[in-house]
N, C-alpha and C positions, 0 to 999 in steps of 0.2 A: 753239755751247753756250748753255744756256738752264736757268732755272731750273726744276727738275721739278714736279710737281704735291705736292697735301699729302698728308701720310703718312696711310696709314687711321684714322679714328678723329679724324682733326682736322676741326673745324668749317670749312665750305666759307669763302673770303673773296671778296670783292667786287673784282673787278679794277680795275684804275684804269687810266684811258687813257694812264698814261707806264708800265706794267707793259714795254714792252719796253727801259726804259731798262736794267735789271737784265742782260737776256742780252746787250744792248751792251758794257755795260762789260765783263760777262764774257771776250767774245771779243777785246775790246781790249788787256784787261790780259792774257791767252792768249798772244796774239800778240805782244805786247810782250816778255812772260816769253821768249819765245823768241828773240828780237830780241836783247835784252841776254847771253841765254845765249850766243849764237853770238858777240857783240862779246867777254864777257869769254874764253872758250876761245881763241879768236884772238890777244888780249894774251899769253896762257902762252907764254914760249918752252920750248918741249921740253928743251933742254940743261940750263936752270935746274931744272925740273920733276924732271929725273932726278937732278941732283946733290942735289935738298933731299931727295929720299926715299933717296938713298944716304947721306946725311948722317943721316938718323935712323934708329934703330934701332925694331924689332919694336915692344920695349915701349912706346915715345914713341907710336910709331903708335897702339897697343892701347888707351894710358890716355888719348891725345886723342879717338878713339873714344867711348870711355865716357864721358867726362865730355861730350861733343856729346851725347848721348844724354841724359844726364842733364839738360842743360841744357834742351834740348826738352821732355822730361817736365815739367821745373818751369815751362816757361812755358804749360803746358796750364793749371796752376793758376790764372793769371792768368784765364782765361777762367771757369774754375769759380767763382771767388770774384766776378767782375762779376757771372754770371748768379744766384749766392745774393743778390746785395744789390738786382737788379732782381726777385726773386722768380719766376725762370723756371726750369721742372723740365727739361733736356733729358740725354739719356742720355750717358755719359762718352765713350762710342766716338765720337759726334756732336762732342761738346767737345773730343776729344783731334784729332779731323780737323781740324775747323775752325782750332783753334790753330796746331795743326802746319803746315798749307798758307797759314794768311793771315801767319806769323810769316816762313815761308821765303821767302815772296813779296814781302813788305813789306822785309825785310834786303837782297834783291838791287835790288826797283826802286825803295824808298826810298819817300816821304808815306805814310806807313803809315794815316793818316786813310781816303786814297782805297784803294789797293791792299789793305790788310788788312782794311778793311771792307767790301770787294765781295767778296772772296772769303769771309771771315764770312756775308755776307747770302745769298751762293750757298749755304752749307753750312745754314744754321739756318731759312732763311726755308721750306723744307719740315715743317718743326717747327714753325710757326705763329709765328716770332718776326717783329714787324715791325722796318721800315727803323730807324724812331727806336730803337727796343728795339737794334739791332747798332750805332749810332751811340753810345748810353750804353754799351754794353758795350765798343767800341774806346777809348773814352776812359779809362772806370775802368782797363781793365788796363792801358792807357800811363800812367796814373798809378801803379801798380803796378810799374813801372818804373822812372819816377822817384823814388818812396819809396824802393826798394832802392837803386840808386844812389846817392841821397844817403846813405844809412845807411852804405854801405862807403865812400865817399870820407871821411864825416866820421871813422871808426873807424880807418882806415889811416891817414891823413894825422896823426892824434894817436899812435896806437902808434908808426910807424915816422918822425917828423919829420925826425932827422938825415940819415938813409938818404935821405929824398925828396927834400930840401934840398939834397943832393948830387947826384941824378941831375938835378933842376930848375935847379940853381946860381944858388941862390937862399939867402935868410936863413929859418933855422928856425921865425924869428917870422913871417913873412909865410906859412909853411906852416899855422902853426899859425891865424893869424887867419883864413886861409882855411876851415880845420876847423871853427872858433867859427862864422863867417857861415853854415856848412850846417847844423851843430847848430843854431843859433839859428832859422833858417828850419824848419827838421824839426821842432822842438819846439813852436813857433809853431801850424805847420800843426795839430800833433797836440790842443794845447790848442783850436787853433779849432773841431775836428771834436767834441771832446770836450763842449764847451760847450750845443751844441744840435742838431737836425737841419740839415743845409745843403743847401743845392742851386742850383745854378747856372745861370742863365736866360740863353738868348741867344737874341734875336728871337723869344720865344715858346715855346722849347724849354727843358723844364725836365730837367736833370740833377741827380738825389738822389745826393749822393756819400756812401761808404759812412762808418758810423760808426767809433768808436774801435776796437773788435774786431777789425772786419773790417780796418781800416786799418793797425794793428799785425800783423795777418796779411799784409796786401799788403806793408809793411816786411821782414818776415822771408824771406818766399816770393820778394821782388825780388830782397834781398840774397844769399840762397842761388842764385837763379839766375845772377847777376853774376858770382859767385865761381865756378860751375861755367863759366860761358863761358870767363873768365880762364885757369883753369887747363887748357882746351885748349891755350893759347897756351904757360903758362909750360912744362908738360913737355916742350914740343918745342924749347924752346931749348937750346943746347950747354950740355953738362956743365962744371960749373965755374965757372959764372957768379956764384956769388956775391950774387947778390940770394937775399934773403928775400921768402917770397910776399905779404907785408902791403906791402912796398914797392911789388911789384909792380903789385899791386892797386889801389894810387894813380896807377901811371903808365897801368894800364891803362884807367881810369875816366875818365883826363882825355884821352888818345887817342879813347876812346868819345865825349866829350862836344864834342872839335874836330870828329870826323868828323861827328856829328850837326849842329852848328854850319854844316858844309860845304854841307849838303844833297845831297851825293855818295851815290848808292845803296851802303849797306852802309859809307859812310866810306871808300869805294875810293879808294886812294891817298893820301889824307889820313892815315886812320888809322894804314897802314901807315909813312909819314913821319913820321909823331907817334913811332914806337915807335921807329923806327930813330936818330931824334935822341936819345930818352932813352937808350936802351942803345949807346949810341956807342962805350963802351968796350970793348964785347962783338966777335968779330970779325965784321965786316961781313956776310959769306958767309952764315956760318950763320943771322945773325938773320933774314937777307932770304928764305932760304930755310924756316927757320922760320914766318916769315908767309905764306909763298906756302904752304904745308900747311895752316897755320891758314885761311888763305881757300879752300881746296879743301873739306876738311875740314866746317868749321864753316857753310860758307856756300853752295858749288857743290853739293856731293851732296845736302844737304836741301832747295836747292832743285829740283834734277832730281827727286829722288823726291817732291815737293811736287807736281810735276805731271805725274807720272805716276797719283798717288792721284788729283787733280782728274780725269783724264781715265777713268781708271777709275770712279770715282764717277758720272760722267754717265752712261756705258755703262751700269752696274746701274742708274739711275733710268728711260734711255730702255727697257732689258728688261723692267722692270717694270711701267711703263706701257702697253707693247705686250702683255704678260698680262694687264692687267686689261682 
């Protein structure tokens, strides 16, 4: 795989002596993706998978697929907002392709700055986007995720304090203290952003942070995406679980944070273990089956589709290059 030429109408760029690093990174990530996919598939027990789907109704599976699609559509807004902040005009079809493939790959492989950034550069570079701009875009998109995660965690902890405290086996005061800490941090960031132009400087690399208006848009978009992703698992839980959605959201966000802290790709294993502990009062087999279906619908199927789209995108580039 290689990075294609510039699209017609784009100004010619001077080729750096390090031009081969991009194609090499693409080959490595694509190869690693196939290896990881094979490993994940090998770890799935056919019997457990069959039982999981047997216990899930068509309605549950349909809703899970629908919320998965909604989540990935909302993820394209992460890139759209970041591109707007950077003053880059990119067609939405390119943004959607870059966003979907980069998140699908980074969710499975982990290390989103490297994996997601490389996939984005592969898609955006023919449109004239520089590597430094792709790096800025990746960071701003990641900031959208964290802002949304913080907003949802704060609201759910205060809204469902007693239920969350019961599931976490702790005091409601502890739950409210955590919610207050998240709220203070979020509000402090908003005040800091609103007080003037903010730029992060790292070894000569300047990253202009979004202003208050875009930041509020990031929070809303990120919160909506987290809610959609959580809904995928929520609708797969066995009936009669008695857990309201705000309480489940708090548990889901906490499990995501633990999975991220573990540095395991997609929080694999860690996320499931945390959810099983938090939902221990529900039938173990049914919760485990719901988690297995969630992993397949939300991670594995989009990951496979992303690899297919990346391969097709490269084929189209080569055909166009040959025609020119």
